[in-house]
C-alpha positions as CSV (number, residue, x, y, z in Angstrom):
1,X,14.9,-95.2,-39.3
2,X,16.0,-96.6,-35.9
3,X,13.5,-97.2,-33.2
4,X,15.2,-94.6,-31.0
5,X,14.9,-91.9,-33.7
6,X,11.2,-92.7,-34.0
7,X,10.7,-92.2,-30.3
8,X,12.6,-88.8,-30.4
9,X,10.6,-87.6,-33.4
10,X,7.3,-88.5,-31.7
11,X,8.5,-86.7,-28.5
12,X,9.4,-83.6,-30.5
13,X,6.0,-83.6,-32.2
14,X,4.2,-83.9,-28.9
15,X,6.2,-81.0,-27.5
16,X,5.3,-78.9,-30.5
17,X,1.7,-79.8,-29.8
18,X,2.0,-78.6,-26.2
19,X,3.5,-75.4,-27.3
20,X,0.8,-74.8,-29.9
21,X,-1.8,-75.6,-27.4
22,X,-0.3,-73.0,-25.0
23,X,-0.7,-70.5,-27.9
24,X,-4.4,-71.7,-28.3
25,X,-3.8,-73.0,-31.8
26,X,-6.2,-75.7,-33.1
27,X,-3.3,-77.2,-35.1
28,X,-1.9,-78.5,-31.7
29,X,-4.4,-81.3,-32.0
30,X,-2.9,-82.5,-35.3
31,X,0.6,-82.5,-33.9
32,X,-0.6,-84.5,-30.9
33,X,-2.5,-87.0,-33.1
34,X,0.6,-87.5,-35.3
35,X,3.0,-87.6,-32.3
36,X,0.8,-90.0,-30.3
37,X,0.3,-92.3,-33.4
38,X,4.1,-92.4,-33.8
39,X,4.5,-93.1,-30.1
40,X,2.0,-96.0,-30.4
41,X,4.2,-97.5,-33.1
42,X,7.3,-96.9,-31.0
43,X,5.6,-98.5,-28.0
44,X,4.6,-101.5,-30.0
45,X,8.2,-101.9,-31.3
46,X,9.7,-101.8,-27.8
47,X,6.9,-104.0,-26.5
48,X,5.6,-101.5,-23.9
49,X,2.0,-102.3,-23.5
50,X,1.4,-99.5,-21.0
51,X,2.7,-96.8,-23.3
52,X,0.8,-98.3,-26.2
53,X,-2.4,-98.2,-24.2
54,X,-1.7,-94.6,-23.1
55,X,-1.1,-93.6,-26.8
56,X,-4.5,-95.1,-27.8
57,X,-6.3,-93.2,-25.1
58,X,-4.5,-90.0,-26.0
59,X,-5.3,-90.4,-29.7
60,X,-9.0,-90.7,-28.8
61,X,-8.7,-87.6,-26.5
62,X,-6.9,-85.7,-29.3
63,X,-9.8,-86.5,-31.7
64,X,-12.4,-85.4,-29.1
65,X,-10.4,-82.3,-28.3
66,X,-10.1,-81.2,-31.9
67,X,-13.8,-81.5,-32.6
68,X,-14.6,-79.9,-29.3
69,X,-12.4,-76.9,-30.1
70,X,-13.7,-76.7,-33.6
71,X,-17.3,-76.6,-32.5
72,X,-16.6,-74.0,-29.9
73,X,-15.1,-71.7,-32.5
74,X,-18.3,-71.6,-34.6
């Protein structure tokens, strides 16, 4: 898989996550976690430290958001 394809797949997963979030689906957090994890790998491969840092922060927020939503639904 080329680096460019990895970036596009990550982008697609992130967009699906946004769409699912707009529909208030808890699965949005999984798409964001996977997409941001792939974006982290992509950023490392293209040596973009700012995007890598953003991806790490967003992964942490994805985990927090998932558990926050899960606890609210109880």
